[in-house]
Backbone as a printed PyTorch tensor [residue, N CA C, xyz], in Angstrom:
tensor([[[  0.8050,  -1.0360,   0.0310],
         [  0.0050,   0.1860,  -0.2400],
         [  0.7270,   1.1660,   0.0310]],

        [[  0.5420,   2.3640,  -0.9650],
         [  1.6900,   3.4560,  -1.1680],
         [  1.1050,   4.2600,   0.2430]],

        [[  0.2810,   4.3270,   0.7870],
         [  0.2390,   5.2880,   2.0570],
         [ -0.7310,   4.6860,   3.1110]],

        [[ -0.5410,   5.2470,   4.2440],
         [ -1.8510,   4.5400,   5.3200],
         [ -2.9120,   5.2530,   5.6290]],

        [[ -4.0710,   4.9080,   5.4610],
         [ -5.2320,   5.6720,   5.8570],
         [ -5.3870,   5.6500,   7.1780]],

        [[ -4.9240,   4.9050,   7.9440],
         [ -5.1940,   5.0840,   9.5090],
         [ -3.9350,   3.9400,  10.2770]],

        [[ -3.8880,   4.1560,  11.5110],
         [ -2.7810,   3.5120,  12.0360],
         [ -3.0960,   2.0570,  12.4340]],

        [[ -4.2900,   1.7960,  12.1840],
         [ -4.7490,   0.4540,  12.4220],
         [ -4.5110,  -0.5530,  11.3020]],

        [[ -4.4590,  -0.0790,  10.0640],
         [ -4.6410,  -0.9660,   8.6960],
         [ -3.0170,  -1.5490,   8.9230]],

        [[ -1.9760,  -0.8920,   8.7570],
         [ -0.8260,  -2.0440,   9.1710],
         [ -0.6900,  -3.4570,   9.9610]],

        [[ -1.2800,  -3.0090,  11.1000],
         [ -1.5440,  -4.1980,  11.9690],
         [ -2.4500,  -4.9510,  11.3090]],

        [[ -3.7350,  -4.5240,  10.9230],
         [ -4.6240,  -5.6210,  10.0400],
         [ -3.8720,  -6.1760,   9.1700]],

        [[ -3.3240,  -5.5240,   8.2610],
         [ -2.6060,  -6.3690,   7.3840],
         [ -1.6570,  -7.1260,   7.8540]],

        [[ -0.7120,  -7.3530,   8.5890],
         [  0.1080,  -8.0850,   9.4030],
         [ -0.8870,  -9.2420,   9.9950]],

        [[ -1.6420,  -8.9980,  10.3800],
         [ -2.6720,  -9.8790,  11.0710],
         [ -3.0990, -11.0180,  10.1700]],

        [[ -3.5690, -10.2450,   8.7700],
         [ -4.3080, -11.2240,   7.9610],
         [ -3.0260, -12.1240,   7.2930]],

        [[ -2.1640, -11.8890,   7.2950],
         [ -0.7510, -12.2210,   6.9010],
         [ -0.5390, -13.4800,   7.6690]],

        [[ -0.2760, -13.3580,   9.1190],
         [  0.0800, -14.3120,   9.6760],
         [ -1.0990, -15.1210,  10.1000]],

        [[ -2.3360, -14.9920,  10.0780],
         [ -3.3220, -15.4490,  10.3970],
         [ -3.6030, -16.8800,   8.8260]],

        [[ -3.1540, -16.2170,   7.7720],
         [ -2.9600, -17.0370,   6.5260],
         [ -1.8810, -18.2330,   6.9300]],

        [[ -0.5470, -17.7970,   7.2650],
         [  0.7320, -18.7190,   7.8840],
         [ -0.0040, -19.7250,   8.8460]],

        [[ -0.8270, -19.2970,   9.7720],
         [ -1.4400, -20.0410,  10.8800],
         [ -2.5190, -21.1060,  10.1320]],

        [[ -3.2210, -20.8130,   9.1650],
         [ -4.0420, -21.6830,   8.6610],
         [ -3.3330, -22.5990,   7.6370]],

        [[ -2.1480, -22.4370,   7.1250],
         [ -1.3400, -23.4030,   6.4310],
         [ -0.6850, -24.1220,   7.3140]],

        [[ -0.4650, -23.6510,   8.5780],
         [  0.3560, -24.8110,   9.2240],
         [ -0.4820, -25.6400,   9.7040]],

        [[ -1.7230, -25.1330,  10.2080],
         [ -2.7150, -26.2570,  10.8100],
         [ -3.0700, -27.2710,   9.7100]],

        [[ -3.2570, -26.7590,   8.2590],
         [ -3.8260, -27.6230,   7.4270],
         [ -2.3890, -28.8120,   7.4660]],

        [[ -1.1330, -28.3840,   7.1300],
         [ -0.2600, -28.9970,   7.2960],
         [ -0.2510, -30.1340,   8.2120]],

        [[ -0.5440, -29.5140,   9.7460],
         [ -0.7040, -30.7550,  10.5840],
         [ -1.5290, -31.7170,  10.4000]],

        [[ -3.1020, -31.2090,   9.7880],
         [ -3.9340, -32.2300,   9.3680],
         [ -3.4000, -33.1570,   8.2640]],

        [[ -2.8540, -32.6400,   7.2240],
         [ -2.1840, -33.6180,   6.2900],
         [ -1.0650, -34.5470,   6.8890]],

        [[ -0.6840, -34.0570,   7.9620],
         [  0.2900, -35.2440,   8.1250],
         [  0.0630, -36.1490,   9.8150]],

        [[ -1.1080, -36.2410,   9.7130],
         [ -2.0190, -36.8880,  10.9110],
         [ -1.3020, -38.4800,  10.9210]],

        [[ -0.9390, -38.7400,   9.6850],
         [ -0.5030, -40.2220,   9.5930],
         [  0.7320, -40.2030,   9.6700]],

        [[  1.5910, -39.4580,   9.8630],
         [  3.2690, -39.2730,   9.4130],
         [  3.7980, -39.9130,  11.0760]],

        [[  4.6080, -40.6740,  10.9790],
         [  5.3190, -41.1540,  12.1140],
         [  5.9390, -39.9250,  12.8550]],

        [[  6.0090, -40.0140,  13.8470],
         [  6.6720, -39.1000,  14.4140],
         [  6.6410, -37.4170,  14.3560]],

        [[  5.5230, -37.3040,  13.7360],
         [  5.1550, -35.8610,  13.4910],
         [  4.7100, -35.0930,  14.6350]],

        [[  5.2790, -33.9040,  14.9580],
         [  4.4330, -33.3880,  15.8880],
         [  4.0670, -32.0280,  15.5470]],

        [[  2.5380, -31.5130,  15.8820],
         [  1.9830, -30.2390,  15.1910],
         [  2.7750, -29.1430,  15.6060]],

        [[  2.6720, -28.0370,  14.6450],
         [  3.0900, -26.7280,  14.4320],
         [  2.2430, -25.8390,  14.6320]],

        [[  2.3990, -24.7190,  15.2900],
         [  1.4980, -23.5830,  15.2530],
         [  2.6470, -22.4140,  15.4460]],

        [[  1.5120, -21.1480,  15.1550],
         [  2.1260, -19.9070,  15.1800],
         [  1.6250, -18.8680,  16.3790]],

        [[  2.4340, -18.1440,  16.9690],
         [  1.8240, -17.3090,  18.1010],
         [  2.5030, -15.8850,  17.5760]],

        [[  1.3010, -15.0680,  17.2930],
         [  1.6360, -13.9670,  16.7970],
         [  0.8130, -12.6570,  17.6310]],

        [[ -0.0650, -12.9720,  18.3500],
         [ -0.7800, -12.0740,  18.9410],
         [ -0.2380, -11.2040,  20.1190]],

        [[  0.7310, -11.6890,  20.6620],
         [  1.8980, -10.9870,  21.5370],
         [  2.3440,  -9.8030,  20.8370]],

        [[  2.9040, -10.3160,  19.3750],
         [  3.5770,  -9.3060,  18.6670],
         [  2.5000,  -8.1920,  18.1740]],

        [[  1.4840,  -8.7260,  17.8440],
         [  0.6260,  -7.6030,  17.5510],
         [  0.1960,  -6.5560,  18.3020]],

        [[ -0.0510,  -7.1080,  19.4150],
         [ -0.1900,  -6.2140,  20.8320],
         [  0.7180,  -4.9840,  21.3400]],

        [[  1.9990,  -5.7700,  21.0130],
         [  3.2380,  -5.0190,  21.0660],
         [  3.5880,  -3.7960,  20.0390]],

        [[  2.9530,  -4.1470,  18.7290],
         [  3.0410,  -3.1840,  17.8090],
         [  1.9010,  -2.2040,  18.0000]],

        [[  0.7880,  -2.5900,  18.2700],
         [ -0.7220,  -1.2890,  18.6800],
         [ -0.0400,  -0.5610,  19.7740]],

        [[  0.6770,  -1.2050,  20.9140],
         [  1.0040,  -0.1910,  21.9560],
         [  2.0170,   0.7890,  21.5420]],

        [[  2.7970,   0.3840,  20.7000],
         [  3.9020,   1.4400,  20.1980],
         [  3.1780,   2.2090,  19.1470]],

        [[  2.3990,   1.9120,  18.3670],
         [  1.7380,   2.9720,  17.4650],
         [  0.8510,   3.9430,  18.2690]],

        [[  0.1210,   3.6250,  19.4620],
         [ -0.9800,   4.6970,  20.1780],
         [ -0.1990,   4.8460,  21.2620]],

        [[  0.8650,   4.5380,  21.8790],
         [  1.7130,   5.3240,  22.8530],
         [  2.6230,   6.5550,  22.4960]],

        [[  2.2270,   7.5920,  22.8390],
         [  2.8520,   8.8530,  22.3450],
         [  3.7680,   9.2540,  23.5540]],

        [[  4.1540,   8.3690,  24.4010],
         [  5.0470,   8.4760,  25.8490],
         [  6.2600,   7.6650,  25.2100]],

        [[  6.4500,   7.5310,  23.9400],
         [  7.4870,   6.6690,  23.2100],
         [  8.8460,   7.3770,  23.4240]],

        [[  9.9660,   6.7140,  23.7980],
         [ 11.4320,   7.3390,  23.7030],
         [ 12.0890,   7.3090,  22.0850]],

        [[ 11.2050,   6.9610,  21.3530],
         [ 11.6620,   6.9950,  20.1390],
         [ 11.7280,   8.0550,  19.2780]],

        [[ 12.7960,   8.7280,  18.8810],
         [ 12.7430,  10.2000,  17.9230],
         [ 11.9280,   9.8530,  16.6840]],

        [[ 10.8810,  10.6340,  16.6210],
         [ 10.3590,  10.8820,  15.4050],
         [ 10.7870,  11.5160,  14.2020]],

        [[ 11.1110,  11.0310,  13.0060],
         [ 11.5370,  11.8900,  12.0220],
         [ 10.4990,  12.7200,  11.2770]],

        [[ 11.1190,  14.2840,  11.2400],
         [ 10.1100,  15.2470,  10.7910],
         [ 10.1600,  14.9500,   9.0550]],

        [[  8.7700,  15.2490,   8.6620],
         [  8.3970,  15.2000,   7.3240],
         [  8.1870,  16.7060,   6.8680]],

        [[  9.0680,  17.2320,   6.0170],
         [  8.7320,  18.6110,   5.3450],
         [  8.2960,  18.5990,   4.0270]],

        [[  8.1500,  17.2240,   3.6130],
         [  7.4180,  17.1450,   2.2960],
         [  6.7320,  15.9800,   2.1090]],

        [[  5.4630,  16.0440,   1.4780],
         [  4.7690,  14.8350,   1.2640],
         [  5.5790,  13.7740,   0.2280]],

        [[  6.5650,  14.2700,  -0.3620],
         [  7.3260,  13.2860,  -1.1840],
         [  8.3820,  12.1760,  -0.1330]],

        [[  8.6330,  12.8070,   0.9630],
         [  9.4900,  12.1140,   1.7720],
         [  8.6490,  10.4040,   2.1080]],

        [[  9.5720,   9.7970,   2.1480],
         [  9.1740,   8.2150,   2.2610],
         [  9.3400,   8.1860,   3.8950]],

        [[  8.3900,   7.1960,   4.3350],
         [  8.1230,   6.5620,   5.6500],
         [  9.6050,   5.8690,   5.9440]],

        [[ 10.0960,   6.1310,   7.2300],
         [ 11.1520,   5.4590,   7.7440],
         [ 10.7870,   3.9320,   7.9880]],

        [[ 11.7610,   2.6810,   7.8340],
         [ 11.6220,   1.5920,   8.2260],
         [ 11.9590,   1.1660,   9.3390]],

        [[ 11.4620,   0.2000,  10.0470],
         [ 11.4850,   0.0590,  11.5250],
         [ 12.1470,  -1.3120,  11.4670]],

        [[ 13.6670,  -1.3070,  11.5970],
         [ 14.0760,  -2.7150,  11.2670],
         [ 14.4830,  -3.4570,  12.5160]],

        [[ 14.2230,  -2.7790,  13.4000],
         [ 14.3610,  -3.4500,  14.9490],
         [ 13.0380,  -3.8570,  15.4800]],

        [[ 12.1340,  -4.1070,  14.6790],
         [ 10.6280,  -4.3700,  14.9970],
         [ 10.3760,  -5.6650,  15.6560]],

        [[ 10.0180,  -5.5490,  16.7040],
         [  9.5160,  -7.2820,  17.3630],
         [  8.2050,  -7.7490,  16.8460]],

        [[  7.9240,  -7.3970,  15.6920],
         [  6.5110,  -7.6520,  14.9790],
         [  6.8140,  -8.9230,  14.2790]],

        [[  7.4830, -10.1130,  15.1370],
         [  7.4300, -11.4080,  14.0590],
         [  6.8250, -12.5650,  14.9920]],

        [[  6.3720, -13.2290,  14.3500],
         [  5.8030, -14.3190,  14.8320],
         [  6.5500, -15.4380,  15.7050]],

        [[  5.9790, -16.4280,  16.1040],
         [  6.8990, -17.4460,  17.2120],
         [  6.0970, -18.7390,  16.4230]],

        [[  7.1050, -19.6570,  15.8810],
         [  6.6160, -20.8490,  15.3880],
         [  6.9300, -21.7900,  16.3690]],

        [[  6.1990, -22.5260,  16.8850],
         [  6.2460, -23.6080,  18.2520],
         [  5.6130, -24.9590,  17.8190]],

        [[  6.0000, -26.0360,  18.5050],
         [  5.4140, -27.1700,  18.4420],
         [  4.5620, -27.3340,  19.5050]],

        [[  3.2510, -27.6690,  19.2030],
         [  2.3750, -27.8150,  20.1240],
         [  2.3620, -28.9370,  20.9530]],

        [[  2.7360, -29.0190,  22.0090],
         [  2.7560, -30.0530,  23.2710],
         [  1.5550, -30.1560,  24.0850]],

        [[  1.7220, -31.1240,  24.6790],
         [  0.4170, -31.6020,  25.7600],
         [ -0.3030, -32.7940,  24.9550]],

        [[ -0.1010, -33.3100,  24.1440],
         [ -1.2320, -34.0580,  23.3140],
         [ -0.4430, -35.7940,  23.4850]],

        [[ -1.3530, -36.5170,  23.7880],
         [ -0.5340, -37.8120,  23.9390],
         [ -0.2000, -38.3510,  22.2580]],

        [[  0.7460, -38.7600,  22.4290],
         [  1.5170, -39.3560,  21.3610],
         [  0.8660, -40.8160,  21.2320]],

        [[  0.4950, -40.9820,  20.0010],
         [  0.1700, -42.2560,  19.5280],
         [  1.4480, -43.5030,  19.5150]],

        [[  1.2480, -44.4460,  19.2210],
         [  2.3580, -45.5530,  19.3140],
         [  3.5670, -45.3730,  18.2110]],

        [[  3.0420, -44.6970,  17.1440],
         [  3.9810, -44.1380,  15.8580],
         [  4.7550, -43.0130,  16.2660]],

        [[  4.3630, -42.3900,  17.5040],
         [  4.9120, -40.9610,  17.8040],
         [  4.3650, -39.8850,  17.2410]],

        [[  3.4990, -39.6840,  16.5480],
         [  2.6030, -38.5300,  16.2420],
         [  1.7000, -38.1940,  16.9930]],

        [[  1.6090, -36.9560,  17.6260],
         [  0.6770, -36.1380,  18.5700],
         [ -0.1420, -35.3560,  17.7830]],

        [[ -0.6790, -35.4600,  16.6960],
         [ -1.5270, -34.7730,  16.0430],
         [ -3.0630, -35.2620,  16.4120]],

        [[ -3.9910, -34.1540,  16.8550],
         [ -5.4580, -34.6830,  17.3930],
         [ -6.1840, -33.9240,  16.2340]],

        [[ -6.7540, -34.6200,  15.3550],
         [ -7.7490, -33.8870,  14.5990],
         [ -8.9270, -33.2690,  14.9930]],

        [[ -9.2390, -33.4880,  16.3490],
         [-10.3580, -32.5330,  16.9690],
         [ -9.7400, -30.9630,  17.0790]],

        [[ -8.5730, -31.1160,  17.9600],
         [ -7.7900, -29.8410,  17.8760],
         [ -7.6370, -29.0980,  17.0410]],

        [[ -6.9700, -29.7380,  15.9460],
         [ -6.5900, -29.1410,  14.5420],
         [ -7.5930, -28.4900,  13.8400]],

        [[ -9.0950, -29.1800,  14.0250],
         [-10.2340, -28.5930,  13.3830],
         [-10.4990, -27.4560,  14.1350]],

        [[-10.4500, -27.4390,  15.1980],
         [-11.0930, -26.5460,  16.3770],
         [-10.0770, -25.2230,  15.9620]],

        [[ -8.8630, -25.6260,  16.0050],
         [ -7.6950, -24.2760,  15.7560],
         [ -7.9690, -23.7860,  14.7220]],

        [[ -8.3830, -24.3800,  13.3750],
         [ -8.3880, -24.1040,  12.0480],
         [ -9.9690, -23.1730,  11.9990]],

        [[-10.9990, -23.7870,  12.9120],
         [-12.1250, -23.1300,  12.8090],
         [-12.0530, -21.4870,  13.6990]],

        [[-11.1890, -21.4920,  14.7050],
         [-11.2180, -20.2550,  15.4240],
         [-10.1980, -19.4070,  14.2640]],

        [[ -9.0810, -19.8830,  13.8090],
         [ -8.2600, -18.8270,  13.1340],
         [ -9.2400, -18.3160,  11.9340]],

        [[-10.1720, -19.2140,  11.2880],
         [-11.0720, -18.6180,  10.0430],
         [-11.7760, -17.5290,  10.7920]],

        [[-12.5090, -17.7760,  12.0700],
         [-13.1640, -16.5750,  12.4790],
         [-12.7150, -15.2770,  12.5650]],

        [[-11.5560, -15.5020,  13.3540],
         [-10.4390, -14.1410,  13.5140],
         [-10.1310, -13.6350,  12.3420]],

        [[ -9.7700, -14.6910,  11.3190],
         [ -9.4120, -14.1740,   9.8310],
         [-10.5690, -13.2630,   9.3740]],

        [[-11.7240, -13.5960,   9.4060],
         [-13.0530, -13.0550,   8.8360],
         [-13.3400, -11.9190,   9.5370]],

        [[-13.0620, -11.9660,  11.0250],
         [-13.2920, -10.4840,  11.3800],
         [-12.4070,  -9.3940,  11.2750]],

        [[-11.1730,  -9.8500,  10.9180],
         [ -9.9510,  -9.0500,  10.6490],
         [-10.2790,  -8.4510,   9.1530]],

        [[-11.0090,  -9.4250,   8.1630],
         [-11.2270,  -8.7520,   6.9230],
         [-12.2250,  -7.9250,   7.1120]],

        [[-13.1170,  -7.9550,   8.0570],
         [-14.4180,  -7.0440,   8.2080],
         [-14.0520,  -5.8070,   8.6690]],

        [[-12.8630,  -5.7920,   9.4180],
         [-12.2880,  -4.5390,  10.2650],
         [-11.5010,  -4.0090,   9.1200]],

        [[-11.0890,  -4.2000,   8.2180],
         [-10.3060,  -3.6410,   7.0200],
         [-11.2880,  -2.8910,   6.0080]],

        [[-12.2600,  -3.8400,   5.5540],
         [-13.2480,  -3.3590,   4.9470],
         [-13.8000,  -2.1360,   5.4450]],

        [[-14.1610,  -1.8920,   6.9440],
         [-14.6660,  -1.1460,   7.7310],
         [-13.7850,   0.4050,   7.8040]],

        [[-12.3750,   0.1120,   7.7300],
         [-11.4960,   1.4020,   7.6880],
         [-11.5970,   1.8930,   6.2180]],

        [[-11.5290,   0.7260,   4.9620],
         [-11.7530,   1.5890,   3.6750],
         [-13.0300,   1.9700,   3.7220]],

        [[-13.9530,   1.8370,   4.0780],
         [-15.4330,   2.1920,   3.8970],
         [-15.3790,   3.7500,   4.7210]],

        [[-14.6450,   3.8090,   5.9780],
         [-14.5290,   5.0480,   6.5270],
         [-13.7460,   6.2050,   5.5710]],

        [[-12.4550,   5.4580,   5.1920],
         [-11.8370,   6.3390,   4.2320],
         [-12.5320,   6.7040,   2.8750]],

        [[-13.4560,   6.0420,   2.4370],
         [-14.0400,   6.4500,   1.1240],
         [-15.2470,   7.3320,   1.5450]],

        [[-16.0460,   7.1950,   2.9590],
         [-16.9290,   8.5030,   3.1830],
         [-16.1030,   9.7480,   3.1480]],

        [[-14.9150,   9.7280,   3.8580],
         [-14.2630,  11.0630,   4.0440],
         [-13.8660,  11.7160,   2.5000]],

        [[-13.6520,  10.5090,   1.6310],
         [-13.1440,  10.9620,   0.3360],
         [-14.3890,  11.8670,  -0.1740]],

        [[-15.6670,  10.9160,   0.0420],
         [-16.6240,  11.4160,  -0.7220],
         [-17.1830,  12.4800,  -0.1280]],

        [[-16.7900,  12.8020,   1.1000],
         [-17.3980,  14.2170,   1.9770],
         [-16.7060,  15.1710,   1.1800]],

        [[-15.5040,  15.0380,   1.1530],
         [-14.2750,  16.1480,   0.8560],
         [-14.6300,  16.5460,  -0.5610]],

        [[-15.2240,  15.6930,  -1.4870],
         [-15.5820,  16.1570,  -2.7550],
         [-16.8070,  16.9820,  -2.7600]],

        [[-17.5250,  16.8590,  -1.9090],
         [-19.1140,  17.6190,  -1.7940],
         [-18.9570,  18.8400,  -1.0930]],

        [[-17.3580,  19.1500,  -0.7860],
         [-17.3730,  20.4580,   0.1570],
         [-16.9880,  21.5860,  -1.2090]]])
């Protein structure tokens, strides 16, 4: 995206990206339900999203903001961001005799929860875009 219409949109964009990665990991777990010694993997990114939101909305940050004197200036990149997901092996499930610990019930439940969260995030993105479009329509009529 060329410019941000709100502070929330970059967080929503990252959330959609990580939800897609999580959906792929869960699908991989289900596909490997009969693979010997396979351990189910998952991704945890909610903490990273919460930290990023806190940084965006916290004005008491000790970080020096760059001044933009022209609309042609590029936005600075934050290379020290903690906005990274954590991939982990899901433990706590009983392994079968072949060492596989995939539980189809848990995987399908997690996939459903992830899909609901993904759809809610898409709805939030659509709302942000509708608000931006309303502002544009209003400014055209002035």
